[in-house]
C-alpha positions as a Markdown table, in Angstrom:
| # | Residue | x | y | z |
|---|---|---|---|---|
| 1 | Met | 0.0 | 0.0 | 0.0 |
| 2 | Asn | 1.4 | 3.4 | -0.9 |
| 3 | Pro | 2.0 | 6.0 | 1.8 |
| 4 | Phe | -0.7 | 8.3 | 0.4 |
| 5 | Val | -3.4 | 5.7 | 1.0 |
| 6 | Glu | -2.2 | 4.9 | 4.5 |
| 7 | Thr | -2.2 | 8.6 | 5.3 |
| 8 | Ser | -5.6 | 9.2 | 3.9 |
| 9 | Val | -7.0 | 6.2 | 5.9 |
| 10 | Leu | -5.5 | 7.7 | 9.0 |
| 11 | Val | -7.0 | 11.1 | 8.3 |
| 12 | Val | -10.4 | 9.7 | 7.6 |
| 13 | Gly | -10.3 | 7.6 | 10.7 |
| 14 | Leu | -9.3 | 10.6 | 12.9 |
| 15 | Met | -12.2 | 12.6 | 11.4 |
| 16 | Leu | -14.6 | 9.8 | 12.2 |
| 17 | Ile | -13.4 | 9.7 | 15.8 |
| 18 | Val | -13.7 | 13.4 | 16.1 |
| 19 | Ala | -17.2 | 13.3 | 14.6 |
| 20 | Gly | -18.2 | 10.5 | 17.0 |
| 21 | Cys | -16.8 | 12.3 | 20.0 |
| 22 | Tyr | -18.6 | 15.5 | 18.9 |
| 23 | Cys | -21.9 | 13.6 | 18.8 |
| 24 | Leu | -21.2 | 12.3 | 22.4 |
| 25 | Ile | -20.3 | 15.7 | 23.8 |
| 26 | Arg | -22.8 | 18.0 | 22.0 |
| 27 | Thr | -26.2 | 16.3 | 22.5 |
| 28 | Tyr | -28.4 | 15.0 | 25.2 |
| 29 | His | -30.5 | 12.7 | 22.8 |
| 30 | Leu | -29.7 | 9.1 | 23.6 |
| 31 | Leu | -30.0 | 7.8 | 20.0 |
| 32 | Lys | -27.6 | 10.5 | 18.7 |
| 33 | Ile | -25.2 | 9.4 | 21.4 |
| 34 | Ile | -25.5 | 5.8 | 20.3 |
| 35 | Ile | -24.8 | 6.8 | 16.7 |
| 36 | Gly | -21.8 | 8.7 | 17.8 |
| 37 | Ile | -20.4 | 5.7 | 19.6 |
| 38 | Glu | -21.0 | 3.5 | 16.6 |
| 39 | Val | -19.2 | 6.0 | 14.3 |
| 40 | Ala | -16.2 | 6.2 | 16.6 |
| 41 | Met | -16.1 | 2.4 | 16.9 |
| 42 | Lys | -16.1 | 2.0 | 13.1 |
| 43 | Ala | -13.0 | 4.2 | 13.0 |
| 44 | Val | -11.3 | 2.0 | 15.5 |
| 45 | Ser | -12.2 | -1.0 | 13.4 |
| 46 | Met | -10.6 | 0.7 | 10.4 |
| 47 | Phe | -7.5 | 1.5 | 12.4 |
| 48 | Ile | -7.2 | -2.2 | 13.4 |
| 49 | Ile | -7.5 | -3.3 | 9.8 |
| 50 | Leu | -4.9 | -0.8 | 8.7 |
| 51 | Ala | -2.5 | -1.8 | 11.4 |
| 52 | Gly | -2.9 | -5.5 | 10.5 |
| 53 | Phe | -2.3 | -4.7 | 6.8 |
| 54 | Ile | 0.8 | -2.7 | 7.5 |
| 55 | Asn | 2.3 | -5.4 | 9.8 |
| 56 | Gly | 1.2 | -8.3 | 7.5 |
| 57 | Gln | -1.1 | -9.7 | 10.2 |
| 58 | Asn | -4.4 | -9.6 | 8.3 |
| 59 | Ala | -5.9 | -12.6 | 9.9 |
| 60 | Leu | -5.2 | -11.4 | 13.4 |
| 61 | Ala | -6.6 | -8.0 | 12.6 |
| 62 | Gln | -9.8 | -9.5 | 11.2 |
| 63 | Thr | -10.2 | -11.5 | 14.4 |
| 64 | Phe | -9.9 | -8.4 | 16.5 |
| 65 | Val | -12.4 | -6.6 | 14.3 |
| 66 | Ile | -14.9 | -9.4 | 14.6 |
| 67 | Thr | -14.6 | -9.1 | 18.3 |
| 68 | Val | -15.0 | -5.4 | 18.2 |
| 69 | Ile | -18.1 | -5.7 | 16.1 |
| 70 | Val | -19.7 | -8.2 | 18.5 |
| 71 | Ile | -19.0 | -5.8 | 21.4 |
| 72 | Glu | -20.5 | -3.0 | 19.4 |
| 73 | Val | -23.7 | -4.9 | 18.8 |
| 74 | Val | -24.1 | -5.8 | 22.4 |
| 75 | Leu | -23.5 | -2.2 | 23.4 |
| 76 | Ala | -26.0 | -1.0 | 20.9 |
| 77 | Val | -28.7 | -3.4 | 21.9 |
| 78 | Val | -28.4 | -2.6 | 25.6 |
| 79 | Ala | -28.3 | 1.2 | 24.9 |
| 80 | Val | -31.4 | 1.0 | 22.6 |
| 81 | Gly | -33.2 | -1.0 | 25.2 |
| 82 | Ile | -32.5 | 1.8 | 27.7 |
| 83 | Ala | -33.6 | 4.3 | 25.1 |
| 84 | Ile | -36.9 | 2.6 | 24.5 |
| 85 | Asn | -37.6 | 2.4 | 28.3 |
| 86 | Leu | -36.7 | 6.1 | 28.6 |
| 87 | Tyr | -39.0 | 7.0 | 25.8 |
| 88 | Arg | -41.9 | 4.9 | 27.2 |
| 89 | Asn | -41.6 | 6.5 | 30.6 |
| 90 | Tyr | -40.9 | 10.1 | 29.7 |
| 91 | Gly | -41.9 | 10.7 | 26.1 |
| 92 | Asp | -38.4 | 11.8 | 25.0 |
| 93 | Met | -34.9 | 10.4 | 24.9 |
| 94 | Asp | -33.1 | 13.1 | 27.0 |
| 95 | Ile | -30.3 | 11.5 | 29.0 |
| 96 | Arg | -30.9 | 13.8 | 31.9 |
| 97 | Asn | -34.1 | 11.8 | 32.6 |
| 98 | Leu | -32.0 | 8.6 | 33.2 |
| 99 | Arg | -31.6 | 9.6 | 36.9 |
| 100 | Lys | -35.3 | 9.2 | 37.3 |
| 101 | Leu | -35.5 | 5.6 | 36.0 |
| 102 | Lys | -35.9 | 2.9 | 38.6 |
| 103 | Gly | -35.6 | -0.9 | 38.2 |
């Protein structure tokens, strides 16, 4: 892989992480926060694949990425479950209402 492609992948990955962190910091809406986490995790997956390609360890990198994807799915399912419960109880998905949930 030529250095231009590696550099562009790094730049795009950093931009995705910044966009994901911006979603986490800027909003109180739980679904937007979940989307921000997913965007940042996709950038991490892309970095792992790039590192595996550079080091010649593609199989190991793919194994790590599959593990990261499984963790992402579990995190998303739990967070969406909390979001649904929050919406049912309060009519919106503002995370400031999480302190009021009981159970």
